[in-house]
N, C-alpha and C positions, 0 to 999 in steps of 0.2 A: 521612494519605494516603488518598484515596478509592479504594475497590475498582474493579477494571476489569471491566466486563460485556462479554462476547464473544458476539455474536449471529450465528448462522449460519442462513441460509434455504437449503433444498435443493429442487430439483425432481427427483424420482426418475423413472427411466424407467418408462413405463406397462406394459412387458412383464415387469417383475420379479415373480416369484411371491411371494405373501404370506408363505410360509414363509421365503423368503430375507430379506425385509424384517423379519420378526419376529426372526430371528437377528441381523440387522444392528442393530436397535434395542436388543436385549439387550446386544450388545457395546458399543454407544455408551453406554448407561446405566452400564455397568460401569466406564467410564473414570474416573468420580469416585473409585473406590476403587483401580483398578489403575494409574493414572498416579501415579508416586511421584517425589518430589524429596528427596534426602537420606534415602531410606528411608521417607518418610511421604507420605500423600495431601496434595495442596496445592490442589486445586480446592475452592473454598468451597461451591459449589452448582451444580446442573444441573437445568434444566427442559426438557421437550420435548413436542411435540404436533403433531397434524395441523392444517393451516391450515383454519379454519372461517369465515374472513371472507367476508361476502356482498358486500363492496365489490370492484369490479373493478380493484383496484390491486396485486394480488399478483404480477403478472408471471409467473404460472404456477407459483410456488413452492408446493410441496405440504406441507412440514413446516418447523417452526421449532425451534431449539435455543438455549437461553440459558444460558451458562456464566459463572460469576463467579469471579474470581481476586483475591487480596489486593492485587496491584499489577501493574505492567507487566512486571516481571522474571519473575513466575510465569507470566503470559500468554505471554511470549516463550519461556520454557522449554517450555511446552506445545506451541507452534507449531513451534519450531525444533530442540529437543534431545530431547524425550521420545520414546524409542524405542517405547514402547507405543502412543502416539498415532500415531507414524509408521507402524507396521505396520497399525493400524486404518485409517488414511487410504488406504494402498495397496490394501487389500482393499475399501474402500468406493468408491473412485474409479469403477469400472465401473458402479456402480448409479446414479450421479448424472449428470443431463443438464445442469443449470445450478445456480449458487449465487450468493448474495449474502452478504457478510460485513461487519459493522460492529462497532466497539468504542466504548464510551463510559465516562466517569466520571460518576456521578450528580451533576447540578448544575453540571458544568464545561462552560460554553458557549463559552469562548474558550481560548486557550493558557494552560497552567498559570502561566506567568510571562512578562511582557513585559520584555525587556531594554532598558535605556536605551541611547541612542546612544553613550554613553561607556563602556559595559561591553563589554570584549573577551572575556569568558568563552567565548562561543559563536561566536567568529569563526574561520572556516576559510579556508585559502588555496586558490585555484583556479588552474589553468593549462590552456592549450590543448595540443593534441598536440605542436605544434612548439616550444612554450615562448615564443613571441613575446609572448603576452598573459598577464598575471598579475593576479589580483584577490583581494579579501577579501569574504566574505559572512557576515553574522551570521544564524545559525539559532536558532530557538526549540526545535527538536526535531531530533535526529539520526536522521531516518528519511526514506526515499524515498517519494514518491508515484508509483506506477506508472501510466503513461498508455498506453492501448492505441489511441488515436485514429489515424486513417489519416494525418494530418499528421505525427505523430511517427514513424510507420513510414517515411514517405517521406523525412523529414529525416535520420533516423539509419540507415536501411537495416536496422533490426532490428525485432523483434516488438513492442517497447514502449520507452518512455523512462523515466528516473528523474529526478524533479524535486522541488523545494520551492517553495512560494509564499511570498514574503517581500515586505515593504515595499521600494519601489524604493531608498530611502535605505540599506537594509541592505547593498547591494553597492557596493564602492569599487574602481575600477581602480587597480592599482599600477604596471603597466608596459604600454605599448602602447596603441593605440587600435583598438577593434573596428570592423569593417565592419558595415553594416546594410542590410537590404532589408525590404520590407513585402509582405504579402498580405492578402486579405480573409478574416477568420475566420468561424466559424459564426454569430456574432452579427450579421454584416453590417458590422462595423467593422474597421479596420485592425489588424494585428498586426505589430509591429516585431521582427525577428529579428537579434540581435547575434551576430556570429561572427568568427572569425579569417579575415582575407583571404588568409592563406597556406595553412593546413592545413584550413580550413573548419569547425573545431570550433565547434558552436553553444553559446554561453555562457548566454544568457538570452533569453526572449521577453517582450515588453511588449504586452499586449492593451489597446487603447484603450477597450474596454468596461469595463475595470477599471484606470483610469489610475494609481492609487496603488500597485499591486502589480505584481511581476514574477515570472516563472516561471524558476527557475534550474535548470540541469542539474547534478544533485548528484554524478554519477559523475566529474565533472571536478574535484571537490574533494579535497584531501588527506585521506585517511581515508574517502572516499566508498565505497570497496570494503568497509568494515567496518560501514557503516550498515545498519540493519534496514529492514523495510517498514512504513510507517505507514498506507498506504491504497492504493486502486486506483480509477481512474476510467476511464470509457468501456470497461467490461468487455465490453460487447457487441461491441466491435471486436477482442477477443482472438483470435489465431489458434487453430485447433482443438487444436493440440498443446501450447499453453502450459500449460493446466491439468494435463495429464499430467506435463509437465516439472516443474511446481511441486510436485506430489505426490512425484515421484521424488527431489527434492532437499530435501524439507521438513526433513530432519534435519541439513543441512549447516550 
């Protein structure tokens, strides 16, 4: 199993005294030894440094931190359950203006495994709010992709939506027939929105700019409330308090 590399880019506030940052970096560096799982350090390595790139693509990020974990379970423990990391994050939050986070497995450029159409191992059942529509969807990864775009905010009335991008044949309707309407997406091409005509629950979106894939609402799936977070898109559209809320709930 390939190790997981957790890359964090921060833009620190310009008015932070260097002594405060010095203490912050010292606490950050110590996490490699102070974050424990079953009484032992579990972070494989940590590198950190100031952004010295002369290319104008850094989006204002001032520092980079590269953490390596044995597997996704250790990475998720660090992000979701480690009380030492949680306390550090709460203290660090006021120092940070913006951030970018990406994870990778070295050499893994596609999903770890592609399920065959006949394999029901990763099939989850979905239902709309009123129960008139039921469907099955096959997921390659049990994780939400969080979207902060304005369209998702308007559709759901919330700060972000929870999604998975799957092949369109991965979803099969079991009961009922969804209603559909269209709008013009950011690409200039149509987006079809499939929803319940009774309770209006949005089930999936089909973007004509990517005709072979659909975007499924994962919180409508059975067990969706137990799924973790696998990524974040359109972070620039996140409401100002979302980052603070994420930090406050990071150990849930």
